[in-house]
Backbone bond lengths (Angstrom), bond angles and torsions (degrees), N, CA, C in turn:
res aa  C-N    CA-C-N  psi(-1)  N-CA   C-N-CA  omega(-1)  CA-C   N-CA-C  phi
1 M - - - 1.435 - - 1.512 109.00 -
2 S 1.305 116.49 161.04 1.459 121.33 -178.82 1.516 109.51 -85.95
3 A 1.314 116.40 117.05 1.459 120.69 -179.97 1.520 109.04 -96.92
4 A 1.312 116.66 134.15 1.458 120.23 177.05 1.520 108.65 -64.04
5 M 1.330 116.28 135.30 1.452 120.78 -176.85 1.518 111.09 -109.17
6 G 1.296 117.36 -6.38 1.449 122.17 -178.25 1.507 106.90 174.10
7 S 1.313 116.90 178.46 1.452 118.88 -174.93 1.520 112.49 -64.50
8 N 1.313 118.12 -27.67 1.453 120.55 -175.43 1.523 112.35 -125.82
9 T 1.335 118.31 9.40 1.460 120.57 179.10 1.522 110.22 -125.41
10 D 1.322 114.89 148.61 1.457 122.57 178.40 1.517 108.49 -137.81
11 T 1.316 115.75 167.21 1.460 120.36 172.44 1.520 107.68 -82.59
12 V 1.320 115.29 124.80 1.462 123.42 176.92 1.530 106.20 -118.48
13 Y 1.321 116.74 134.49 1.462 120.74 -179.59 1.522 109.50 -97.01
14 V 1.342 115.19 131.47 1.459 122.97 -177.37 1.526 108.27 -117.34
15 E 1.333 115.80 133.32 1.460 120.32 177.95 1.526 110.09 -68.70
16 L 1.327 115.90 136.79 1.456 121.44 172.77 1.525 107.79 -96.08
17 L 1.318 116.06 132.33 1.452 121.83 179.45 1.525 109.85 -94.48
18 D 1.317 116.84 160.43 1.474 123.34 175.28 1.521 113.19 63.80
19 E 1.334 117.84 30.55 1.466 121.34 -179.18 1.531 112.46 -98.93
20 G 1.334 117.60 -10.92 1.452 120.39 -178.57 1.519 113.48 85.61
21 T 1.324 116.69 -10.57 1.459 123.52 176.45 1.525 107.33 -154.66
22 F 1.308 116.74 166.35 1.460 120.75 -179.77 1.523 109.57 -72.82
23 V 1.340 116.49 122.48 1.467 122.07 -179.36 1.523 109.06 -133.83
24 L 1.321 115.73 132.28 1.460 121.48 172.19 1.520 108.76 -111.21
25 R 1.326 115.89 135.04 1.454 121.81 -178.93 1.522 108.92 -113.94
26 P 1.341 117.16 131.78 1.462 118.07 176.20 1.529 110.93 -72.20
27 A 1.323 114.97 140.38 1.463 121.50 177.23 1.528 107.04 -143.13
28 R 1.304 117.09 161.03 1.461 120.30 175.58 1.523 108.60 -87.43
29 G 1.321 114.88 140.79 1.455 120.24 177.00 1.511 110.63 -132.43
30 E 1.320 115.94 135.81 1.461 121.26 175.76 1.523 108.17 -88.35
31 R 1.330 117.04 121.71 1.460 121.53 -177.60 1.524 110.41 -70.02
32 I 1.332 115.09 124.60 1.461 122.27 176.92 1.528 108.71 -98.18
33 S 1.323 115.79 -42.61 1.464 122.87 175.17 1.526 107.09 -152.22
34 K 1.319 117.73 -171.91 1.463 121.56 -171.46 1.537 113.36 -49.52
35 R 1.318 118.62 -45.37 1.471 121.28 -177.40 1.518 113.07 -122.82
36 V 1.316 118.45 11.36 1.463 122.19 -177.19 1.528 109.10 -113.81
37 Y 1.324 115.05 129.22 1.468 121.98 -177.72 1.521 110.61 -133.71
38 K 1.325 114.73 149.79 1.463 121.10 169.86 1.523 106.21 -100.99
39 L 1.333 116.76 121.49 1.464 120.36 179.89 1.518 109.80 -71.89
40 L 1.315 115.68 130.72 1.469 121.72 -177.84 1.524 110.32 -96.77
41 L 1.319 115.68 149.24 1.463 121.73 177.99 1.520 109.21 -70.45
42 S 1.333 116.58 129.20 1.464 120.00 177.07 1.522 108.97 -101.21
43 E 1.319 115.75 155.34 1.466 121.26 -178.52 1.517 112.28 -57.77
44 D 1.338 116.61 -34.62 1.465 119.45 -174.94 1.529 113.43 -96.75
45 Y 1.339 117.68 12.91 1.469 119.76 177.39 1.522 109.41 -70.88
46 D 1.326 116.09 124.61 1.463 122.13 177.02 1.523 107.90 -137.76
47 P 1.345 117.65 104.17 1.461 120.20 -177.37 1.528 113.35 -63.30
48 E 1.332 117.23 -14.76 1.469 120.81 175.82 1.529 111.20 -76.76
49 L 1.343 116.85 -24.37 1.463 121.44 -177.61 1.523 113.44 -103.94
50 E 1.343 116.93 -28.87 1.464 121.15 -177.58 1.518 110.02 -131.92
51 N 1.330 115.31 133.93 1.456 121.20 176.54 1.521 107.77 -107.22
52 W 1.344 115.90 94.98 1.467 121.45 -178.90 1.518 109.08 -74.14
53 R 1.336 117.14 141.08 1.462 121.26 174.64 1.528 109.88 -60.06
54 F 1.329 117.42 -37.72 1.463 123.43 176.16 1.522 106.99 -127.82
55 T 1.309 117.78 126.05 1.462 121.31 -175.51 1.533 111.46 -81.80
56 P 1.337 116.87 159.73 1.459 120.12 175.09 1.533 110.00 -53.64
57 G 1.316 115.31 139.91 1.457 121.03 -176.84 1.521 112.11 97.86
58 S 1.344 117.39 -18.29 1.462 121.18 178.36 1.520 110.37 -70.64
59 T 1.317 116.50 145.17 1.459 122.22 172.26 1.517 106.52 -101.22
60 V 1.331 115.68 123.06 1.462 120.79 -171.51 1.519 112.03 -128.44
61 E 1.333 115.04 154.09 1.453 122.40 170.86 1.520 107.03 -93.52
62 C 1.327 116.39 137.23 1.460 121.92 -175.72 1.521 110.96 -119.77
63 E 1.328 115.09 155.49 1.456 122.19 175.69 1.523 108.10 -136.05
64 W 1.338 115.92 148.12 1.458 121.03 174.65 1.522 108.47 -78.80
65 E 1.334 116.48 132.52 1.464 122.76 177.83 1.519 109.05 -136.77
66 S 1.337 115.82 155.31 1.469 121.49 174.75 1.521 108.71 -98.07
67 H 1.320 115.73 128.98 1.473 122.69 177.12 1.519 107.30 -140.10
68 G 1.320 116.29 121.09 1.460 120.19 178.41 1.517 113.02 58.43
69 G 1.324 117.14 33.37 1.454 120.68 178.95 1.519 114.64 82.14
70 E 1.320 117.31 2.59 1.473 121.01 179.18 1.521 109.77 -114.51
71 R 1.348 115.31 148.33 1.466 120.26 173.85 1.522 108.14 -91.60
72 L 1.341 114.98 122.85 1.457 120.92 -177.57 1.518 109.99 -121.60
73 L 1.323 116.26 143.50 1.454 122.56 174.19 1.524 107.21 -88.62
74 V 1.345 117.04 110.65 1.461 122.18 -170.72 1.527 110.59 -111.94
75 A 1.341 116.32 131.68 1.466 122.16 174.80 1.527 108.00 -69.23
76 K 1.343 116.63 125.91 1.460 121.09 -174.48 1.526 114.57 -113.68
77 R 1.322 117.55 -35.09 1.464 119.72 -176.79 1.525 109.06 -157.59
78 T 1.328 115.56 157.71 1.456 121.36 175.86 1.526 108.83 -69.83
79 H 1.321 115.78 139.64 1.457 121.49 178.90 1.522 109.54 -100.93
80 S 1.318 116.09 132.14 1.468 121.20 176.22 1.521 108.84 -96.29
81 A 1.324 116.81 134.98 1.465 121.07 179.26 1.522 109.90 -57.65
82 G 1.320 115.51 139.84 1.453 121.02 178.67 1.517 113.90 82.73
83 K 1.335 117.26 0.04 1.456 121.70 -179.68 1.515 109.24 -107.51
84 S 1.320 117.30 138.01 1.466 121.20 175.89 1.512 108.82 -74.86
85 P 1.343 118.22 145.79 1.472 120.06 176.69 1.521 110.70 -58.26
86 S 1.330 115.67 144.59 1.465 121.28 179.61 1.510 110.76 -63.70
87 A 1.298 116.35 143.36 1.468 120.74 174.81 1.508 108.53 -78.75
88 S 1.326 117.21 142.08 1.458 120.02 179.13 1.488 110.05 -113.78
């Protein structure tokens, strides 16, 4: 589940590419609006070891999904400034 990390940050899960299987990685996200987050750089981010679908600094739209019996806030698409999040 997504645990609040601070008043304006939450855990956002980002898909890792090139892993050979579906993998979600927890990352910190600064909440911009209800479903829009800016992904924050984590200390252990290494682009040589992990290929994130959305890199730190990206502003993304997120959706709640169930994975392994847990509800996770997952980054789904890049958010463009001035655009409302897509309805799901």
